[in-house]
C-alpha positions in Angstrom: 33.1 -27.3 57.9 35.3 -25.6 60.5 35.5 -21.9 60.8 39.0 -20.5 59.9 40.8 -17.6 61.6 41.3 -16.2 58.1 37.6 -15.9 57.3 36.9 -14.3 60.7 39.7 -11.8 60.1 38.2 -11.1 56.6 34.8 -10.3 58.1 36.5 -8.0 60.6 38.4 -6.3 57.9 35.3 -5.6 55.8 33.5 -4.3 59.0 36.4 -1.8 59.7 36.6 -0.8 56.0 32.9 0.2 56.1 33.8 2.8 58.7 37.0 3.9 56.9 34.9 4.5 53.8 32.4 6.6 55.7 29.5 4.2 55.2 28.8 3.7 58.9 28.0 5.8 62.0 27.8 3.0 64.6 27.5 -0.8 64.2 28.1 -4.2 65.6 28.8 -7.6 64.0 28.8 -10.9 65.7 29.5 -14.5 64.5 28.8 -17.7 66.4 30.0 -21.1 65.4 28.4 -24.2 67.0 27.6 -22.5 70.3 30.8 -20.4 70.6 31.2 -16.7 69.9 34.1 -16.4 67.4 33.7 -12.7 66.5 32.2 -9.6 68.2 33.1 -6.1 67.1 31.4 -2.8 67.6 32.6 0.6 66.4 31.4 4.1 66.1 28.7 6.2 67.7 25.2 5.9 69.0 24.0 9.2 67.6 24.4 11.5 64.6 26.2 14.1 66.8 28.9 11.5 67.7 28.5 12.4 71.4 27.8 8.8 72.6 30.2 5.9 71.8 28.7 2.6 70.6 29.6 0.2 73.5 29.1 -3.4 74.3 25.7 -2.7 75.9 24.3 -0.7 73.0 21.1 -1.9 71.4 19.3 -0.6 68.4 16.0 -1.0 66.5 16.3 -3.6 63.7 13.1 -3.2 61.8 12.1 -6.5 60.0 14.9 -8.5 61.5 12.3 -8.7 64.3 10.2 -11.0 62.1 12.2 -14.2 62.8 12.1 -14.0 66.6 8.4 -13.0 66.4 7.7 -16.1 64.2 9.6 -18.3 66.6 7.4 -16.9 69.4 4.1 -17.8 67.6 5.4 -21.3 66.8 6.4 -21.7 70.5 2.9 -20.5 71.6 1.2 -22.9 69.2 3.2 -25.8 70.4 2.4 -24.9 74.1 -1.3 -25.5 73.2 -0.7 -28.7 71.3 -0.9 -27.1 67.9 1.6 -26.4 65.1 2.1 -24.5 61.9 -0.3 -26.8 60.0 -3.2 -25.8 62.2 -5.9 -23.7 60.5 -5.7 -20.1 61.8 -9.5 -20.1 62.4 -9.0 -22.8 65.1 -7.4 -20.0 67.1 -8.8 -16.8 65.6 -12.4 -17.3 64.6 -12.8 -14.0 62.8 -9.8 -14.6 60.5 -11.0 -14.0 56.9 -9.7 -17.2 55.2 -11.0 -20.5 56.4 -8.4 -22.6 54.5 -5.3 -20.7 55.7 -2.9 -22.5 58.0 -0.4 -20.8 60.2 2.3 -22.0 57.8 0.6 -19.9 55.0 0.4 -16.9 57.3 4.0 -17.1 58.3 5.2 -17.5 54.7 3.5 -14.5 53.4 0.9 -16.4 51.4 -2.4 -15.2 52.8 -2.9 -12.1 50.7 -3.4 -9.7 53.7 -0.4 -7.4 53.1 -2.5 -4.3 52.3 -5.6 -3.2 54.2 -8.5 -1.2 52.7 -10.1 -0.3 56.0 -8.5 2.7 57.8 -6.4 1.6 60.8 -3.4 2.9 62.7 -0.5 1.0 64.1 -1.1 2.4 67.6 -4.6 0.9 67.8 -4.3 -2.9 67.8 -8.1 -3.5 67.8 -8.8 -1.4 64.7 -6.0 -3.2 62.8 -7.4 -6.6 63.8 -10.9 -5.4 62.6 -9.4 -4.2 59.3 -7.7 -7.6 58.8 -11.0 -9.5 59.6 -12.9 -7.3 57.0 -10.2 -7.5 54.3 -10.8 -9.3 51.0 -7.5 -11.0 50.4 -5.5 -9.9 47.4 -4.8 -13.5 46.5 -5.6 -17.0 47.8 -3.0 -19.3 49.3 -1.4 -21.4 46.6 -2.0 -18.7 43.9 0.5 -16.1 45.0 2.8 -14.7 47.6 3.7 -11.2 48.7 5.7 -9.9 51.6 3.6 -8.5 54.5 5.9 -5.8 55.8 3.6 -4.4 58.5 0.4 -6.5 58.8 2.6 -9.6 59.5 3.2 -8.4 63.1 -0.5 -7.9 63.8 -1.3 -11.3 62.4 1.2 -12.9 64.7 0.4 -10.8 67.7 -3.3 -11.4 67.6 -2.7 -15.1 67.3 -0.4 -15.2 70.3 -2.8 -13.1 72.3 -5.6 -15.6 71.6 -3.4 -18.6 72.4 -1.8 -17.2 75.6 -3.7 -14.2 76.8 -0.5 -12.1 76.4 1.0 -9.9 73.7 3.6 -11.6 71.6 6.4 -9.5 73.1 5.5 -10.5 76.6 5.5 -14.2 75.7 8.8 -13.9 73.9 10.4 -12.3 76.9 9.0 -14.6 79.5 9.2 -18.0 77.7 12.2 -17.5 75.4 14.4 -14.5 75.7 14.7 -14.1 79.5 15.5 -17.8 80.1 18.3 -17.5 77.5 19.5 -14.0 78.7 19.1 -12.6 75.1 19.3 -8.9 74.9 16.5 -8.6 72.4 13.1 -7.0 73.1 9.7 -6.7 71.5 8.4 -4.1 74.0 11.5 -2.4 75.5 11.0 -1.4 79.2 12.0 2.1 80.3 14.9 0.7 82.3 16.7 -0.1 78.9 16.0 3.1 77.0 19.3 4.8 77.8 21.1 2.1 75.8 19.4 2.6 72.5 21.3 4.0 69.5 19.5 6.7 67.4 18.8 5.8 63.8 19.9 8.1 61.0 17.8 8.1 57.8 19.4 7.1 54.5 19.2 9.5 51.5 17.4 8.6 48.3 18.8 9.6 44.9 16.5 10.4 42.1 17.6 7.3 40.2 16.5 5.1 43.2 12.9 6.0 42.8 12.7 5.5 39.0 12.9 1.7 38.8 11.8 -1.5 40.4 10.7 -1.7 44.0 11.1 2.0 44.8 9.2 3.1 41.7 6.2 1.1 42.8 6.7 2.2 46.4 6.4 5.8 45.3 3.4 5.1 43.0 -0.1 5.6 44.4 -2.3 2.5 44.4 0.4 -0.2 43.8 0.4 -3.3 46.0 3.9 -2.4 47.1 2.9 1.1 48.3 -0.3 -0.1 49.9 1.5 -2.9 51.8 4.1 -0.6 53.2 1.4 1.9 54.3 -0.9 -0.7 56.0 -1.6 0.1 58.7 -0.9 3.8 58.9 1.7 5.4 61.2 5.3 5.0 62.2 6.6 5.5 58.6 9.5 7.9 59.2 12.8 6.7 60.5 12.9 9.5 63.1 9.6 8.1 64.6 11.5 4.9 65.5 13.8 7.0 67.7 10.8 7.7 70.0 10.7 5.5 73.1 7.0 5.1 72.4 7.9 3.0 69.4 10.5 0.9 71.3 7.9 0.2 74.1 5.1 -0.8 71.7 6.7 -4.1 70.7 5.5 -4.3 67.1 6.4 -7.9 66.1 6.9 -7.0 62.4 9.3 -4.1 62.8 9.7 -3.0 66.4 12.4 -5.2 67.9 15.3 -3.6 69.7 18.4 -5.5 70.5 22.0 -6.4 69.9 23.7 -8.3 67.1 24.9 -10.8 69.7 21.3 -11.6 70.7 20.3 -12.1 67.1 23.3 -14.4 66.5 22.4 -16.3 69.6 18.8 -16.6 68.5 19.9 -18.3 65.2 22.2 -20.6 67.1 19.1 -21.8 69.0 17.0 -21.9 65.8 19.5 -24.3 64.3 19.7 -26.4 67.5 23.4 -25.5 68.1 22.6 -24.5 71.7 19.9 -25.8 74.1 16.9 -23.4 74.2 13.1 -23.3 74.6 12.9 -23.7 70.8 12.1 -27.4 70.1 13.2 -29.4 67.1 9.7 -28.9 65.6 10.0 -25.1 65.9 13.5 -25.2 64.5 12.3 -27.2 61.5 9.4 -24.8 60.8 11.8 -21.8 60.8 14.2 -23.6 58.5 12.0 -25.5 56.0 11.2 -23.8 52.7 7.5 -23.3 52.3 7.1 -21.3 49.1 9.0 -19.6 46.3 7.8 -17.3 43.6 7.5 -13.8 42.4 6.8 -11.6 45.3 3.9 -9.2 44.6 5.2 -6.6 47.1 9.0 -6.8 46.9 8.9 -7.4 43.1 11.5 -10.1 43.0 11.8 -13.8 43.4 11.5 -14.7 47.1 11.6 -17.8 49.1 10.1 -18.1 52.6 9.9 -20.6 55.5 7.6 -20.1 58.5 8.9 -16.6 59.3 12.3 -16.5 57.7 13.7 -16.0 54.2 15.9 -18.3 52.2 17.8 -17.5 49.1 15.7 -18.6 46.0 16.9 -21.3 43.7 16.6 -21.7 40.0 15.3 -24.7 38.0 18.8 -26.3 38.1 19.0 -26.0 41.9 21.5 -23.2 41.9 21.0 -20.2 44.2 19.8 -17.0 42.5 21.7 -14.9 45.1 23.7 -15.6 48.2 22.3 -13.2 50.8 22.6 -16.0 53.4 25.8 -17.6 52.1 26.4 -20.4 49.7 24.4 -23.3 51.3 20.8 -23.9 50.3 19.6 -24.5 53.8 20.7 -21.1 55.3 17.8 -19.0 56.6 17.4 -15.6 58.2 15.8 -12.2 57.9 17.0 -8.7 57.1 15.7 -5.4 58.5 15.0 -2.3 56.4 18.0 0.0 56.3 20.7 -2.6 56.7 20.3 -5.0 59.7 21.0 -8.6 58.7 21.0 -11.9 60.6 20.9 -15.6 59.6 21.9 -19.1 60.5 23.7 -21.7 58.3 22.9 -25.2 59.5 25.5 -26.9 57.3 28.3 -25.1 59.1 26.7 -24.2 62.4 27.5 -20.6 61.8 25.2 -17.7 62.7 25.9 -14.1 61.6 24.3 -10.9 62.8 25.0 -7.2 61.9 23.1 -4.2 63.3 23.7 -0.5 62.7 22.2 3.0 63.0 23.1 4.6 59.7 20.3 3.5 57.5 20.5 2.9 53.8 17.7 2.9 51.2 17.0 -0.8 51.0 14.6 -3.4 52.3 17.1 -6.1 51.5 20.7 -6.4 52.8 23.2 -4.0 51.2 26.9 -4.3 50.5 27.9 -3.4 54.0 26.6 -6.7 55.3 26.7 -8.9 52.1 30.4 -8.2 51.7 30.9 -9.5 55.3 28.8 -12.6 54.5 31.0 -13.3 51.4 34.1 -12.9 53.5 32.8 -15.3 56.1 32.4 -18.1 53.6 35.5 -17.3 51.5 
């Protein structure tokens, strides 16, 4: 497949229309094709007051779009020690509560540790690790799956610390991002704080909280609510505008960077550009590990080692096209709207980041309409 000028123009048109329709404050969209940047557009403002223009050097928190680079970092750290995703977690982390769990199970949201019973706060890594070690899993690998929205980062971070003696964000920066000159951080230094766009919360309508995911999210005691509140702290969007959150480097939700960097990351994850990510790491990020009804997101989900793929039905057809039409496309969204993925069949990678949040943990129309245009 070759990329057409018409499809790039169509993506750009959707991007501009989002602003014309008042759906955006500030945003950036980037498309790469086989190592070459074929589209980069940014528009709007960095702040609600519209006092700072969104420029080429603007970066922004991307919530769970962080999970894919974080997963690549753990896979890279494992490989550096002669291990891989099939290694039992206990070979690295002796206090991990499940002896049979492999890193592949952890990375594909199968280990049943999405919700913690023991009190812990995001700002205290040691107490979160202790809570994980004392947690009775909600299900056993092979018997269920459920998105780990927050504990995922601590599971990965503690593993990397035990493998390398460094926090995951430091290993990412030193071994992967800095050599590639990627403008994406899990632990943003103070020298970069002036470039960060401020997030603006989305507004919930009453109807949004009366069905599906958000009904369970608002209902005390549900797995969905417990997972999104474990561990405690950093729940409000405004808290993510605090430099303390940028600097903390939470691998599940604390990444700060540009759409260009995310698009470049997926080029590397597909092997379209030389990078520290080996073929084995690329395969782990791409290969479907599990599909089923997600006990946290309450919909059919499909996961690789750290990324999502569109689920498929019994006939092999895609149930949705969040990542385009091809079955092998893989990526990860961020709460509120950020969206990034790679499509190995075409060599395309796509990334979109913004600061006007919407009420969604999955990509919304602002980005999915651009994805549809890209493959039209």
